[in-house]
N, C-alpha and C positions, 0 to 999 in steps of 0.2 A: 504494500500500500504506499503510495507516495505522499509526501506531507500534505498536498493541497487536499488529498482524499479525507484527511483527518478534519480538515475544517468544514467539510460538507456535513459531518456528523454533528456540528453545533446547531442545536435547534433554533428556529426564528424566535422562539419564545424566550430563550437564554439571551439571543442578540437584543431582542426588544427590552427585556428587563435591565440589562447591561446599560442600554441606552437611556433607561429612566433613572439611573444612578445606583443600581443594585450592585453592591461590591462583591457579592458572592457569584452572580453572573458574570461580572467582569473577571473575576479570578478564574471562572471556568474557562472563559475564552483565552485568557493568558497561558494558561496552564497547556490547553489544547494547542496553542498556535506559537509559544515562545522558541521552540526548537526552529520550526519552520522560518520564523522571522529571522532569528539569529545566523542560521545555515544560508538563507537568500542572502543577506548582507555580507556575510563572510565570503560568498562566492564572488560577489561583485566587488568588494572593496579589498578582499584578500590581507585583511589585518583584525586579528581576534580583538584587540582592544577598541578599535573604531567600530567593529562589527557589533560590540556589547554597547558602546555608545548610540549606533544607529537603532539598535533593538529598543533602548530605553526611550528614545525620542519617537519611535513608532508607537509605543504603547502610550505615551503622553498625548501624541496626536489622537490616537485611537479614543483615548478617554474623553477628549474634548469634542471629537467629531462624530463620535458614533450615533449621537443623535440625529444626525443628518445622513446616515446610510440609508438609502431608500430601497435596499433589497432588489435593484433592478439587475446588479451582478451579485456573484458569489462573494462573501466575504474573503475568501481567499484571495480572489482577484482584487479586491480593494486593499488587502494587505500587501500583496506583491507591489501594487501600485506605490503605496506609502513608502514600503522598504526600498524598493529599486530607486524611486525619486530622491529620497534622503540619501542613499549611498551615491547616486550620480553626482548630486549638489556637492556632497562632501569631496568627491573626487576631483570635480572642477576647482572648487576652492583651494583644495590642498595643491593641485598641479600649478595653481597660479603662483603660490608661495614658494613650494619646493616638494618635488614628489617624495613620497616617504619610502624607506627601504622596504621590499618584500619581508614580510615575516615567515621564515623558514624554520622548521623543526631540525634539529642537528640528530644524526645518526651516531650511537655511541661507537667509539673506536675499536673497541673490542667486543665483538658481538659472535654469536654462534653461526651456525651454517646458514641461517636465514639472512645473514648479512648481505648476500648478493642480491637477493629479492628486495630487500629493505632500500638498498642502495639504488636499484632499477627504479623502484617505485618513487623514490626521492627525486632521481635525476628527470623522470618523466614530469614530475609535479613542478620541478624547476623549468624545463622547457614550456610546459602549459603556462606558467607565471609569465615567463619570458615573452610568449607569443601574446598573452593577453595585454601586456604592457603596451604592444604595439596599437592597441586600439583605442578609440575615443571611449568615454564613459558610455555613451549611447549605444556603441557597437557592442562593447563589453556587455552591456547589460543585456542585449538580444542574445548574444552567444551564450551567457549562462542560462538565461531562461529556456533557450530552445535546446542547447546540448546536456546541460546540467540537470534542468528541472523538468524537460521533457515536454513543455508546453507547445501548442501548435502556434502557426503564425497568427491566427485570429486571436487566440488568448493572449499572445504577447502584445498585439496591438491594441487590446482591450487593457491589459495592465499599464501599458506605457503611455496610453492615450494617444497613440498615433494610428494612421492607416497601415493595413496589411502590405501595402505596396512600399511604405517607408520600413517597414520590418525587413521585408526582402531585400531592399537595397542597402541596408545597415549589415545584413547578413552575408550578402554578396561581397560588400566592401571588405568584411572582416575576412572573408574566405581569401580574397585577393591579396590581402596584406599578409595572411598565413603563407600562401603559395610563394609570394616574393621573398619573404624571409626564410623559408626553406630553400629555395634557389641559391640564395646568397650564402646560408650555412653550408650548403654542400659545394658550392664554388669555393668558399674558403677551406673546405676540408680537402678539396682536391689539389689545392695550390701547396 
Protein backbone atom coordinates (compact mmCIF):
# COMPACT_ATOMS: atom_id res chain seq x y z
CA UNK A 1 0.00 0.00 0.00
CA UNK A 2 1.52 3.34 -0.98
CA UNK A 3 1.36 6.26 1.38
CA UNK A 4 -1.33 8.16 -0.51
CA UNK A 5 -3.64 5.16 -0.09
CA UNK A 6 -3.27 5.51 3.69
CA UNK A 7 -4.83 8.94 3.44
CA UNK A 8 -7.90 7.70 1.61
CA UNK A 9 -8.67 5.79 4.82
CA UNK A 10 -9.20 9.05 6.72
CA UNK A 11 -12.93 9.52 6.85
CA UNK A 12 -14.65 12.67 5.67
CA UNK A 13 -16.11 12.94 9.17
CA UNK A 14 -12.63 12.99 10.72
CA UNK A 15 -11.53 15.69 8.27
CA UNK A 16 -14.64 17.75 9.01
CA UNK A 17 -14.19 17.37 12.77
CA UNK A 18 -10.56 18.46 12.49
CA UNK A 19 -11.65 21.45 10.39
CA UNK A 20 -14.00 22.45 13.20
CA UNK A 21 -11.08 22.41 15.66
CA UNK A 22 -11.37 18.92 17.13
CA UNK A 23 -7.81 18.19 18.29
CA UNK A 24 -8.29 14.42 18.48
CA UNK A 25 -9.44 14.37 14.84
CA UNK A 26 -6.47 16.51 13.81
CA UNK A 27 -4.15 14.13 15.69
CA UNK A 28 -5.69 11.24 13.75
CA UNK A 29 -4.91 13.00 10.48
CA UNK A 30 -1.42 13.88 11.67
CA UNK A 31 -0.57 10.32 12.73
CA UNK A 32 -1.96 8.88 9.49
CA UNK A 33 -0.05 11.31 7.26
CA UNK A 34 3.13 12.41 9.08
CA UNK A 35 5.35 9.78 7.46
CA UNK A 36 3.93 10.54 4.04
CA UNK A 37 4.49 14.30 4.41
CA UNK A 38 8.02 13.90 5.77
CA UNK A 39 9.04 11.39 3.07
CA UNK A 40 7.63 13.56 0.30
CA UNK A 41 9.52 16.59 1.63
CA UNK A 42 12.70 14.53 2.05
CA UNK A 43 12.52 13.21 -1.49
CA UNK A 44 12.17 16.70 -2.92
CA UNK A 45 14.58 18.58 -0.63
CA UNK A 46 16.97 15.68 0.24
CA UNK A 47 17.90 17.05 3.64
CA UNK A 48 16.47 15.49 6.81
CA UNK A 49 16.52 18.62 8.94
CA UNK A 50 14.86 20.74 6.27
CA UNK A 51 12.31 17.98 5.61
CA UNK A 52 11.36 18.06 9.30
CA UNK A 53 10.98 21.85 9.13
CA UNK A 54 8.83 21.57 6.04
CA UNK A 55 6.70 18.90 7.72
CA UNK A 56 6.08 21.17 10.68
CA UNK A 57 5.12 24.02 8.36
CA UNK A 58 2.77 21.73 6.44
CA UNK A 59 0.85 20.86 9.62
CA UNK A 60 0.69 24.49 10.74
CA UNK A 61 -0.75 25.33 7.31
CA UNK A 62 -3.09 22.34 7.43
CA UNK A 63 -4.34 23.37 10.87
CA UNK A 64 -4.96 26.93 9.68
CA UNK A 65 -6.49 26.08 6.31
CA UNK A 66 -8.31 22.77 6.86
CA UNK A 67 -11.60 24.63 7.25
CA UNK A 68 -11.20 25.82 3.63
CA UNK A 69 -10.71 22.25 2.30
CA UNK A 70 -13.61 21.73 -0.11
CA UNK A 71 -13.30 17.96 -0.60
CA UNK A 72 -13.11 18.47 -4.39
CA UNK A 73 -9.83 16.58 -4.34
CA UNK A 74 -8.45 13.98 -1.98
CA UNK A 75 -6.72 15.07 1.20
CA UNK A 76 -3.56 13.34 -0.05
CA UNK A 77 -3.53 15.54 -3.17
CA UNK A 78 -3.89 18.65 -1.03
CA UNK A 79 -1.09 17.52 1.30
CA UNK A 80 1.14 16.73 -1.69
CA UNK A 81 0.54 20.23 -3.01
CA UNK A 82 1.25 21.93 0.30
CA UNK A 83 4.37 19.83 0.94
CA UNK A 84 5.84 20.10 -2.56
CA UNK A 85 5.17 23.84 -2.77
CA UNK A 86 6.85 24.45 0.59
CA UNK A 87 9.84 22.34 -0.50
CA UNK A 88 10.12 24.13 -3.85
CA UNK A 89 9.89 27.54 -2.21
CA UNK A 90 12.57 26.59 0.31
CA UNK A 91 14.85 25.25 -2.43
CA UNK A 92 14.44 28.44 -4.44
CA UNK A 93 15.23 30.66 -1.47
CA UNK A 94 18.23 28.51 -0.48
CA UNK A 95 19.61 28.44 -4.02
CA UNK A 96 19.53 32.22 -4.09
CA UNK A 97 21.67 32.36 -0.95
CA UNK A 98 23.86 29.28 -1.39
CA UNK A 99 23.08 25.67 -2.12
CA UNK A 100 23.28 23.45 0.95
CA UNK A 101 25.39 20.33 0.79
CA UNK A 102 23.54 17.11 0.18
CA UNK A 103 23.20 15.08 3.35
CA UNK A 104 24.62 11.59 2.90
CA UNK A 105 24.80 8.73 5.36
CA UNK A 106 28.28 7.29 5.85
CA UNK A 107 29.09 3.60 5.48
CA UNK A 108 31.18 2.19 8.33
CA UNK A 109 34.79 1.48 7.26
CA UNK A 110 34.85 -2.09 8.63
CA UNK A 111 31.70 -3.90 7.61
CA UNK A 112 30.73 -7.48 6.92
CA UNK A 113 30.23 -9.08 3.48
CA UNK A 114 27.19 -6.88 2.93
CA UNK A 115 29.62 -3.98 2.47
CA UNK A 116 29.73 -4.29 -1.30
CA UNK A 117 25.94 -4.15 -1.53
CA UNK A 118 25.81 -1.19 0.87
CA UNK A 119 28.53 0.62 -1.07
CA UNK A 120 26.71 -0.02 -4.36
CA UNK A 121 23.47 1.30 -2.90
CA UNK A 122 25.26 4.35 -1.51
CA UNK A 123 26.93 5.01 -4.86
CA UNK A 124 23.57 4.74 -6.65
CA UNK A 125 22.12 7.21 -4.18
CA UNK A 126 25.00 9.63 -4.78
CA UNK A 127 24.51 9.38 -8.55
CA UNK A 128 20.76 9.97 -8.20
CA UNK A 129 21.39 12.96 -5.94
CA UNK A 130 23.90 14.42 -8.42
CA UNK A 131 21.39 13.98 -11.23
CA UNK A 132 18.61 15.55 -9.19
CA UNK A 133 20.91 18.50 -8.46
CA UNK A 134 20.88 19.28 -12.19
CA UNK A 135 17.14 19.92 -12.16
CA UNK A 136 15.15 23.00 -11.34
CA UNK A 137 13.00 22.65 -8.20
CA UNK A 138 9.89 22.32 -10.39
CA UNK A 139 11.46 19.55 -12.50
CA UNK A 140 12.71 17.78 -9.38
CA UNK A 141 9.22 17.84 -7.86
CA UNK A 142 7.79 16.27 -11.02
CA UNK A 143 10.49 13.57 -11.08
CA UNK A 144 9.96 12.76 -7.40
CA UNK A 145 6.18 12.61 -7.71
CA UNK A 146 6.33 10.51 -10.89
CA UNK A 147 9.25 8.18 -10.30
CA UNK A 148 9.41 7.88 -6.53
CA UNK A 149 5.78 8.36 -5.55
CA UNK A 150 4.33 6.72 -8.68
CA UNK A 151 1.73 9.41 -9.40
CA UNK A 152 0.09 9.75 -12.81
CA UNK A 153 0.68 12.84 -14.92
CA UNK A 154 -2.86 14.02 -14.17
CA UNK A 155 -2.38 13.60 -10.42
CA UNK A 156 0.98 15.43 -10.54
CA UNK A 157 -0.71 18.25 -12.45
CA UNK A 158 -3.39 18.42 -9.75
CA UNK A 159 -0.83 18.39 -6.95
CA UNK A 160 1.29 21.14 -8.50
CA UNK A 161 -1.62 23.17 -9.85
CA UNK A 162 -0.33 23.10 -13.42
CA UNK A 163 -1.51 21.51 -16.66
CA UNK A 164 -0.65 17.96 -17.71
CA UNK A 165 1.34 19.39 -20.64
CA UNK A 166 3.48 21.38 -18.19
CA UNK A 167 4.18 18.17 -16.25
CA UNK A 168 5.12 16.37 -19.46
CA UNK A 169 7.38 19.24 -20.47
CA UNK A 170 9.15 19.34 -17.09
CA UNK A 171 9.68 15.58 -17.12
CA UNK A 172 10.95 15.69 -20.71
CA UNK A 173 13.44 18.44 -19.83
CA UNK A 174 14.55 16.48 -16.77
CA UNK A 175 15.16 13.37 -18.92
CA UNK A 176 17.10 15.49 -21.41
CA UNK A 177 19.31 16.82 -18.60
CA UNK A 178 19.83 13.28 -17.30
CA UNK A 179 20.83 12.00 -20.77
CA UNK A 180 23.15 14.92 -21.34
CA UNK A 181 24.84 14.37 -17.97
CA UNK A 182 25.15 10.65 -18.67
CA UNK A 183 26.84 11.33 -22.01
CA UNK A 184 29.23 13.74 -20.29
CA UNK A 185 30.09 11.23 -17.56
CA UNK A 186 30.69 8.49 -20.15
CA UNK A 187 32.83 10.82 -22.27
CA UNK A 188 34.93 11.72 -19.19
CA UNK A 189 35.31 8.05 -18.31
CA UNK A 190 36.55 7.23 -21.84
CA UNK A 191 39.23 9.93 -21.81
